[in-house]
MARBA-3410 file (N, C-alpha, C, O; in Angstrom, 1 decimal):
150
134.0,-49.1,-60.1,133.1,-49.9,-59.2,133.9,-51.1,-58.7,134.8,-51.6,-59.4 ~ 133.6,-51.4,-57.5,134.3,-52.5,-57.0,133.7,-53.9,-57.4,132.5,-54.0,-57.7 ~ 134.7,-54.8,-57.6,134.3,-56.1,-58.2,133.2,-56.9,-57.4,132.3,-57.6,-57.9 ~ 133.1,-56.6,-56.2,132.1,-57.4,-55.2,130.8,-56.6,-55.6,129.8,-57.3,-55.6 ~ 130.6,-55.5,-55.8,129.5,-54.7,-56.2,128.8,-55.1,-57.5,127.6,-55.3,-57.7
129.9,-55.3,-58.5,129.4,-55.7,-59.8,128.9,-57.2,-59.8,127.9,-57.5,-60.5 ~ 129.6,-58.0,-59.1,128.9,-59.5,-58.9,127.7,-59.4,-58.3,126.8,-60.0,-58.8 ~ 127.4,-58.6,-57.3,126.3,-58.5,-56.5,125.0,-58.0,-57.5,123.9,-58.5,-57.5 ~ 125.4,-56.9,-58.2,124.5,-56.4,-59.2,124.1,-57.4,-60.2,122.9,-57.6,-60.5 ~ 125.1,-58.2,-60.7,124.8,-59.3,-61.8,123.9,-60.3,-61.1,123.0,-60.7,-61.8
124.2,-60.8,-60.0,123.3,-61.8,-59.4,121.9,-61.3,-59.1,120.9,-62.0,-59.3 ~ 121.7,-60.1,-58.7,120.4,-59.5,-58.5,119.7,-59.4,-59.8,118.5,-59.8,-59.9 ~ 120.4,-59.0,-60.8,119.7,-58.8,-62.3,119.2,-60.3,-62.6,118.2,-60.4,-63.3 ~ 119.7,-61.2,-62.3,119.3,-62.6,-62.7,118.1,-62.9,-61.8,117.1,-63.3,-62.3 ~ 118.4,-62.8,-60.5,117.4,-63.3,-59.6,116.2,-62.5,-59.1,115.2,-62.9,-58.5
116.4,-61.1,-59.5,115.4,-60.1,-59.0,114.4,-59.8,-60.2,113.5,-59.0,-60.1 ~ 114.5,-60.6,-61.3,113.6,-60.3,-62.4,112.1,-60.8,-61.9,112.1,-61.7,-61.1 ~ 111.1,-60.2,-62.3,109.8,-60.6,-61.9,109.4,-61.7,-62.6,109.9,-61.9,-63.8 ~ 108.7,-62.6,-62.0,108.1,-63.8,-62.4,107.3,-63.6,-63.5,106.7,-62.6,-63.6 ~ 107.3,-64.7,-64.6,106.3,-64.6,-65.7,105.1,-65.3,-65.2,104.0,-65.0,-65.8
105.1,-66.1,-64.4,103.8,-66.8,-63.9,104.2,-67.5,-62.5,105.3,-67.3,-62.0 ~ 103.2,-68.1,-62.0,103.4,-68.8,-60.7,102.9,-70.3,-61.0,102.0,-70.7,-61.8 ~ 103.7,-71.1,-60.4,103.3,-72.6,-60.5,102.2,-72.8,-59.4,102.1,-72.1,-58.4 ~ 101.4,-73.9,-59.6,100.3,-74.1,-58.7,100.8,-74.3,-57.2,100.1,-74.2,-56.3 ~ 102.1,-74.7,-57.1,102.7,-75.0,-55.6,103.1,-73.7,-55.2,103.6,-73.7,-54.1
102.9,-72.6,-55.8,103.3,-71.3,-55.2,104.6,-70.8,-55.6,105.0,-69.7,-55.2 ~ 105.4,-71.5,-56.2,106.8,-71.1,-56.6,106.5,-70.2,-57.9,105.5,-70.3,-58.7 ~ 107.4,-69.3,-58.0,107.4,-68.2,-59.1,108.3,-68.8,-60.2,109.3,-69.5,-60.0 ~ 107.9,-68.6,-61.4,108.6,-69.1,-62.6,108.8,-68.2,-63.6,108.0,-67.3,-63.8 ~ 109.9,-68.5,-64.5,110.1,-67.7,-65.6,110.4,-68.5,-66.8,111.1,-69.5,-66.8
110.0,-68.0,-67.9,110.1,-68.7,-69.2,111.7,-69.0,-69.5,112.0,-70.1,-70.0 ~ 112.5,-68.0,-69.1,113.9,-68.3,-69.4,114.4,-69.5,-68.7,115.3,-70.1,-69.1 ~ 113.8,-69.9,-67.6,114.3,-71.1,-66.9,114.1,-72.4,-67.7,114.7,-73.4,-67.5 ~ 113.1,-72.2,-68.8,112.8,-73.5,-69.6,113.6,-73.4,-70.8,113.5,-74.3,-71.6 ~ 114.5,-72.6,-71.0,115.3,-72.5,-72.3,116.2,-73.6,-72.2,116.7,-74.1,-71.2
116.4,-74.1,-73.4,117.2,-75.3,-73.5,116.6,-76.7,-73.2,117.3,-77.7,-73.2 ~ 115.3,-76.6,-73.0,114.7,-77.9,-72.7,113.3,-78.1,-73.7,112.8,-77.1,-74.2 ~ 113.0,-79.1,-74.0,111.8,-79.4,-74.8,110.6,-79.1,-73.7,110.8,-79.6,-72.6 ~ 109.6,-78.5,-74.0,108.5,-78.2,-73.2,107.1,-78.8,-73.9,106.7,-78.5,-75.0 ~ 106.5,-79.6,-73.0,105.3,-80.2,-73.5,104.2,-79.4,-72.7,104.1,-79.7,-71.5
103.5,-78.5,-73.3,102.5,-77.8,-72.8,101.0,-78.4,-72.9,100.4,-78.4,-74.0 ~ 100.4,-78.8,-71.8,99.0,-79.4,-71.9,98.0,-78.6,-71.3,98.1,-78.2,-70.2 ~ 97.0,-78.4,-72.3,95.7,-77.7,-71.8,94.7,-78.7,-71.3,94.4,-79.8,-71.9 ~ 94.2,-78.4,-70.2,93.2,-79.4,-69.5,92.1,-78.5,-68.9,92.2,-77.3,-68.7 ~ 91.0,-79.4,-68.7,89.9,-78.7,-67.7,89.4,-79.9,-67.0,89.4,-81.0,-67.4
88.8,-79.5,-65.8,88.1,-80.6,-65.0,87.0,-81.1,-65.7,86.8,-82.3,-65.5 ~ 86.1,-80.5,-66.4,85.0,-81.0,-67.1,85.2,-81.9,-68.3,84.4,-82.6,-68.8 ~ 86.5,-81.8,-68.7,86.9,-82.6,-69.8,87.4,-84.1,-69.7,88.5,-84.3,-69.3 ~ 86.5,-85.0,-70.0,86.7,-86.4,-69.6,88.0,-87.0,-70.4,88.8,-87.7,-69.7 ~ 88.3,-86.7,-71.8,89.6,-87.1,-72.3,90.8,-86.4,-71.7,91.9,-87.0,-71.8
90.7,-85.2,-71.0,91.6,-84.7,-70.2,92.1,-85.5,-69.0,93.3,-85.7,-68.8 ~ 91.0,-85.9,-68.3,91.2,-86.7,-67.1,91.8,-88.1,-67.6,92.7,-88.6,-66.9 ~ 91.4,-88.7,-68.6,92.1,-89.9,-69.1,93.5,-89.7,-69.6,94.2,-90.7,-69.5 ~ 93.9,-88.6,-70.1,95.3,-88.3,-70.5,96.2,-88.0,-69.4,97.4,-88.3,-69.5 ~ 95.6,-87.6,-68.1,96.7,-87.1,-67.2,97.6,-88.2,-66.7,98.7,-87.9,-66.3
97.2,-89.5,-66.5,98.1,-90.6,-66.0,99.2,-90.9,-67.3,100.4,-91.3,-67.0 ~ 98.9,-90.6,-68.4,100.0,-90.7,-69.5,101.0,-89.6,-69.3,102.2,-89.8,-69.3 ~ 100.5,-88.3,-69.0,101.4,-87.2,-68.9,102.2,-87.4,-67.5,103.3,-87.0,-67.4 ~ 101.6,-87.9,-66.5,102.3,-88.2,-65.2,103.4,-89.1,-65.5,104.4,-88.8,-65.0 ~ 103.2,-90.1,-66.4,104.1,-91.2,-66.7,105.2,-90.5,-67.4,106.4,-90.7,-67.1
104.9,-89.7,-68.4,105.9,-89.0,-69.2,106.8,-88.2,-68.4,108.0,-88.3,-68.5 ~ 106.2,-87.5,-67.5,107.0,-86.6,-66.7,108.0,-87.4,-65.8,109.2,-87.1,-65.8 ~ 107.5,-88.4,-65.1,108.4,-89.2,-64.4,109.5,-90.0,-65.1,110.7,-90.2,-64.7 ~ 109.1,-90.6,-66.4,110.1,-91.1,-67.2,111.1,-90.4,-67.8,112.3,-90.8,-67.8 ~ 110.7,-89.1,-68.3,111.7,-88.3,-68.8,112.3,-87.2,-67.9,113.0,-86.3,-68.4
112.1,-87.4,-66.6,112.9,-86.6,-65.5,114.5,-86.8,-65.9,115.0,-87.9,-66.0 ~ 115.1,-85.7,-66.0,116.5,-85.7,-66.3,116.7,-85.8,-67.8,117.9,-85.7,-68.1 ~ 115.8,-85.9,-68.7,116.1,-85.9,-70.2,115.9,-84.5,-70.9,115.9,-84.3,-72.1 ~ 115.9,-83.5,-70.0,115.7,-82.0,-70.5,114.3,-81.9,-71.3,114.1,-81.3,-72.3 ~ 113.5,-82.5,-70.6,112.0,-82.4,-71.2,111.2,-82.0,-69.9,111.4,-82.5,-68.8
110.3,-80.9,-70.1,109.4,-80.5,-69.0,107.9,-80.6,-69.5,107.5,-80.0,-70.5 ~ 107.1,-81.3,-68.7,105.7,-81.4,-68.9,105.2,-80.4,-68.0,105.5,-80.3,-66.8 ~ 104.2,-79.5,-68.6,103.6,-78.3,-67.9,102.2,-78.4,-68.2,101.8,-78.4,-69.4 ~ 101.4,-78.3,-67.3,99.8,-78.1,-67.5,99.3,-76.7,-67.4,99.8,-75.9,-66.6 ~ 98.3,-76.5,-68.2,97.7,-75.2,-68.2,96.2,-75.5,-68.1,95.6,-76.2,-68.9
95.6,-74.9,-67.0,94.1,-75.1,-66.7,93.4,-74.1,-67.8,93.6,-72.9,-67.9 ~ 92.5,-74.7,-68.7,91.9,-74.0,-69.7,91.0,-73.0,-69.2,90.9,-72.0,-69.9 ~ 90.4,-73.2,-68.0,89.3,-72.4,-67.5,89.9,-71.1,-66.6,89.2,-70.2,-66.2 ~ 91.3,-71.2,-66.5,91.9,-70.1,-65.9,91.7,-70.2,-64.4,91.5,-69.1,-63.8 ~ 91.6,-71.3,-63.8,91.5,-71.3,-62.2,92.8,-70.9,-61.8,93.8,-71.1,-62.5
92.9,-70.1,-60.7,94.3,-69.5,-60.3,93.8,-69.4,-58.7,92.7,-69.5,-58.2 ~ 95.1,-68.9,-58.0,94.9,-68.6,-56.5,94.8,-70.0,-55.8,95.2,-71.0,-56.3 ~ 94.2,-70.0,-54.6,94.1,-71.2,-53.8,93.3,-72.4,-54.4,93.5,-73.6,-53.9 ~ 92.5,-72.1,-55.4,91.7,-73.1,-56.1,92.5,-74.0,-56.9,92.3,-75.2,-57.1 ~ 93.6,-73.4,-57.6,94.4,-74.2,-58.5,95.1,-75.3,-57.9,94.9,-76.4,-58.4
95.9,-75.2,-56.8,96.5,-76.4,-56.1,95.5,-77.4,-55.7,95.8,-78.6,-55.8 ~ 94.4,-77.0,-55.2,93.4,-77.9,-54.8,92.8,-78.7,-56.0,92.5,-79.8,-55.9 ~ 92.6,-78.0,-57.2,92.1,-78.8,-58.5,93.2,-79.6,-58.9,93.0,-80.8,-59.1 ~ 94.5,-79.2,-59.0,95.6,-79.9,-59.5,95.7,-81.3,-58.6,96.0,-82.4,-59.2 ~ 95.4,-81.2,-57.3,95.4,-82.4,-56.4,94.3,-83.4,-56.7,94.5,-84.6,-56.8
93.1,-82.8,-57.0,91.9,-83.5,-57.1,92.1,-84.1,-58.4,91.9,-85.3,-58.4 ~ 92.6,-83.6,-59.5,92.7,-84.4,-60.7,93.9,-85.4,-60.7,94.1,-86.1,-61.7 ~ 94.7,-85.3,-59.7,95.9,-86.3,-59.9,97.0,-85.9,-60.6,97.9,-86.8,-60.9 ~ 97.2,-84.5,-60.9,98.3,-84.2,-61.7,99.6,-84.1,-61.0,99.6,-83.5,-59.9 ~ 100.6,-84.7,-61.4,101.8,-84.7,-60.8,103.0,-84.1,-61.4,104.2,-84.3,-61.0
102.6,-83.3,-62.5,103.6,-82.5,-63.3,103.3,-81.0,-63.0,102.2,-80.7,-62.6 ~ 104.3,-80.1,-63.2,104.0,-78.8,-62.9,102.8,-78.1,-63.6,102.7,-78.4,-64.8 ~ 101.9,-77.4,-63.1,101.0,-76.5,-63.4,101.2,-75.2,-63.3,101.6,-74.8,-62.2 ~ 101.0,-74.3,-64.4,101.1,-72.8,-64.2,99.8,-72.2,-64.1,98.8,-72.8,-64.4 ~ 99.9,-70.9,-63.7,98.5,-70.1,-63.5,98.4,-69.1,-64.6,97.4,-68.3,-64.6
99.3,-69.1,-65.7,99.1,-68.1,-66.7,99.2,-68.8,-68.0,100.1,-69.7,-68.2 ~ 98.4,-68.5,-69.0,98.6,-69.1,-70.4,99.7,-68.5,-71.1,99.8,-67.3,-71.3 ~ 100.7,-69.4,-71.4,101.9,-69.1,-72.1,101.8,-68.8,-73.6,102.8,-68.7,-74.3 ~ 100.6,-68.8,-74.1,100.5,-68.7,-75.5,100.9,-67.4,-76.3,101.2,-67.4,-77.4 ~ 100.7,-66.2,-75.4,101.2,-65.0,-76.0,102.7,-65.1,-76.0,103.3,-64.5,-77.0
103.5,-65.7,-74.9,104.9,-65.7,-75.0,105.4,-66.6,-76.2,106.4,-66.2,-76.9 ~ 104.8,-67.6,-76.5,105.3,-68.5,-77.6,104.6,-68.2,-78.9,105.0,-68.8,-79.8 ~ 103.6,-67.5,-79.1,103.0,-67.1,-80.3,102.1,-68.0,-81.0,102.2,-68.2,-82.2 ~ 101.2,-68.6,-80.1,100.3,-69.5,-80.8,98.9,-69.2,-80.3,98.7,-68.5,-79.3 ~ 97.9,-69.7,-81.0,96.5,-69.3,-80.7,96.0,-70.1,-79.6,96.5,-71.2,-79.4
94.9,-69.6,-78.8,94.3,-70.4,-77.8,93.7,-71.6,-78.4,93.1,-71.5,-79.5 ~ 93.8,-72.7,-77.8,93.3,-74.0,-78.3,91.7,-73.9,-78.2,91.1,-73.3,-77.3 ~ 91.1,-74.6,-79.3,89.5,-74.5,-79.3,89.0,-75.9,-79.0,87.8,-76.1,-78.8 ~ 90.0,-76.9,-78.8,89.5,-78.3,-78.5,90.3,-78.7,-77.3,91.5,-78.3,-77.3 ~ 89.8,-79.6,-76.3,90.6,-80.1,-75.2,90.6,-81.6,-75.3,89.7,-82.2,-75.9
91.7,-82.3,-74.8,92.9,-81.5,-74.5,93.6,-81.2,-75.9,93.4,-81.7,-77.0 ~ 94.5,-80.2,-75.6,95.5,-79.9,-76.7,96.9,-79.9,-76.0,97.1,-79.5,-74.9 ~ 97.9,-80.3,-76.8,99.2,-80.3,-76.3,100.1,-79.6,-77.4,100.2,-80.1,-78.5 ~ 100.8,-78.5,-76.8,101.8,-77.8,-77.6,103.1,-78.2,-77.3,103.5,-78.1,-76.2 ~ 103.9,-78.5,-78.2,105.4,-79.0,-78.1,106.2,-77.8,-78.5,106.1,-77.2,-79.6
107.1,-77.4,-77.5,108.1,-76.3,-77.7,109.5,-76.8,-77.7,109.9,-77.4,-76.7 ~ 110.3,-76.5,-78.8,111.6,-76.9,-78.9,112.5,-76.2,-77.8,112.1,-75.2,-77.2 ~ 113.8,-76.7,-77.7,114.7,-76.2,-76.8,115.1,-74.7,-77.0,115.6,-74.1,-76.1 ~ 114.8,-74.1,-78.3,115.1,-72.9,-78.7,113.9,-71.8,-78.4,114.0,-70.6,-78.5 ~ 112.8,-72.5,-78.0,111.7,-71.7,-77.7,110.6,-71.6,-78.8,109.7,-70.8,-78.8
110.8,-72.5,-79.9,109.8,-72.4,-81.0,108.8,-73.4,-80.9,109.1,-74.5,-80.6 ~ 107.7,-73.2,-81.3,106.6,-74.2,-81.4,106.8,-75.2,-82.6,107.0,-74.8,-83.8 ~ 106.9,-76.4,-82.2,107.1,-77.5,-83.2,105.8,-78.1,-83.6,105.7,-78.4,-84.8 ~ 104.9,-78.2,-82.9,103.6,-78.9,-83.2,102.5,-78.6,-82.2,102.8,-78.3,-81.0 ~ 101.3,-78.6,-82.6,100.1,-78.7,-81.7,99.3,-79.9,-82.0,98.8,-80.1,-83.1
99.2,-80.7,-80.9,98.5,-82.0,-81.0,97.0,-81.8,-80.2,96.8,-81.5,-79.1 ~ 96.1,-82.1,-81.1,94.7,-82.3,-80.6,94.2,-83.5,-80.2,94.3,-84.4,-81.0 ~ 93.6,-83.6,-78.9,93.2,-84.8,-78.5,94.0,-85.5,-77.5,95.2,-85.1,-77.5 ~ 93.7,-86.5,-76.7,94.5,-87.1,-75.8,95.9,-87.8,-76.4,95.8,-88.4,-77.4 ~ 96.9,-87.6,-75.7,98.2,-88.1,-76.2,98.6,-89.3,-75.2,98.0,-89.4,-74.2
99.5,-90.1,-75.5,100.0,-91.0,-74.9,101.5,-90.8,-74.5,102.2,-90.0,-75.3 ~ 102.1,-91.4,-73.4,103.4,-91.2,-73.1,104.3,-91.8,-74.2,105.3,-91.3,-74.4 ~ 104.0,-92.8,-74.9,104.9,-93.4,-75.9,104.9,-92.6,-77.2,105.9,-92.4,-77.9 ~ 103.7,-92.2,-77.4,103.6,-91.1,-78.6,104.4,-89.9,-78.6,105.1,-89.5,-79.5 ~ 104.3,-89.3,-77.3,105.0,-88.0,-77.1,106.5,-88.4,-77.1,107.2,-87.7,-77.8
107.1,-89.3,-76.4,108.4,-89.7,-76.3,108.9,-89.9,-77.8,110.0,-89.5,-78.2 ~ 108.1,-90.7,-78.7,108.5,-90.8,-80.1,108.5,-89.5,-80.7,109.4,-89.2,-81.5 ~ 107.8,-88.6,-80.5,107.8,-87.2,-81.2,109.1,-86.6,-80.7,109.8,-85.9,-81.5 ~ 109.3,-86.8,-79.5,110.6,-86.0,-78.9,111.8,-86.8,-79.2,112.9,-86.5,-78.8 ~ 111.7,-88.0,-80.0,113.0,-88.8,-80.3,113.6,-89.3,-79.1,114.9,-89.5,-79.1
112.8,-89.6,-78.0,113.4,-90.3,-76.9,112.9,-91.7,-76.8,111.6,-91.9,-76.7 ~ 113.9,-92.7,-76.8,113.5,-94.1,-76.8,113.2,-94.3,-75.4,113.6,-93.6,-74.5 ~ 112.3,-95.4,-75.3,111.9,-95.7,-74.1,112.8,-96.1,-72.9,113.3,-97.2,-73.0 ~ 113.1,-95.3,-71.8,114.1,-95.3,-71.0,113.7,-96.5,-69.7,114.5,-96.8,-68.9 ~ 112.4,-96.9,-69.9,112.0,-97.8,-68.8,112.6,-99.3,-69.0,112.3,-100.2,-68.2
END
């Protein structure tokens, strides 16, 4: 087989893989793209007052940790998807990525029973902890071992 054909097949194999989920902005996403990063998964709902109060903290965390190999990701607890999801994300003022599919089966943890709930995934893809109730930027940074870069 010619070298160019092999390279093309390898490129297609990595880029032609089906998406695991979609981001609220419409982009396709794969869990493999999160590998090597801390992932802070936050479950929220429109009707959850503590969730609404927590969103500015997560927005700040997302902005502060940009470039620190940490990804903040929101999951709508009620399973809102399609065109309704980006509208709800905008309404709630969420500035970090939100995905349309619950990642709990991929990471092997149970569906949260209290909101907000935050699940922290280590760079190797393992669940480190599940935090129940509203979190703060400073508290999550401390958990991740990142000093305040502000």
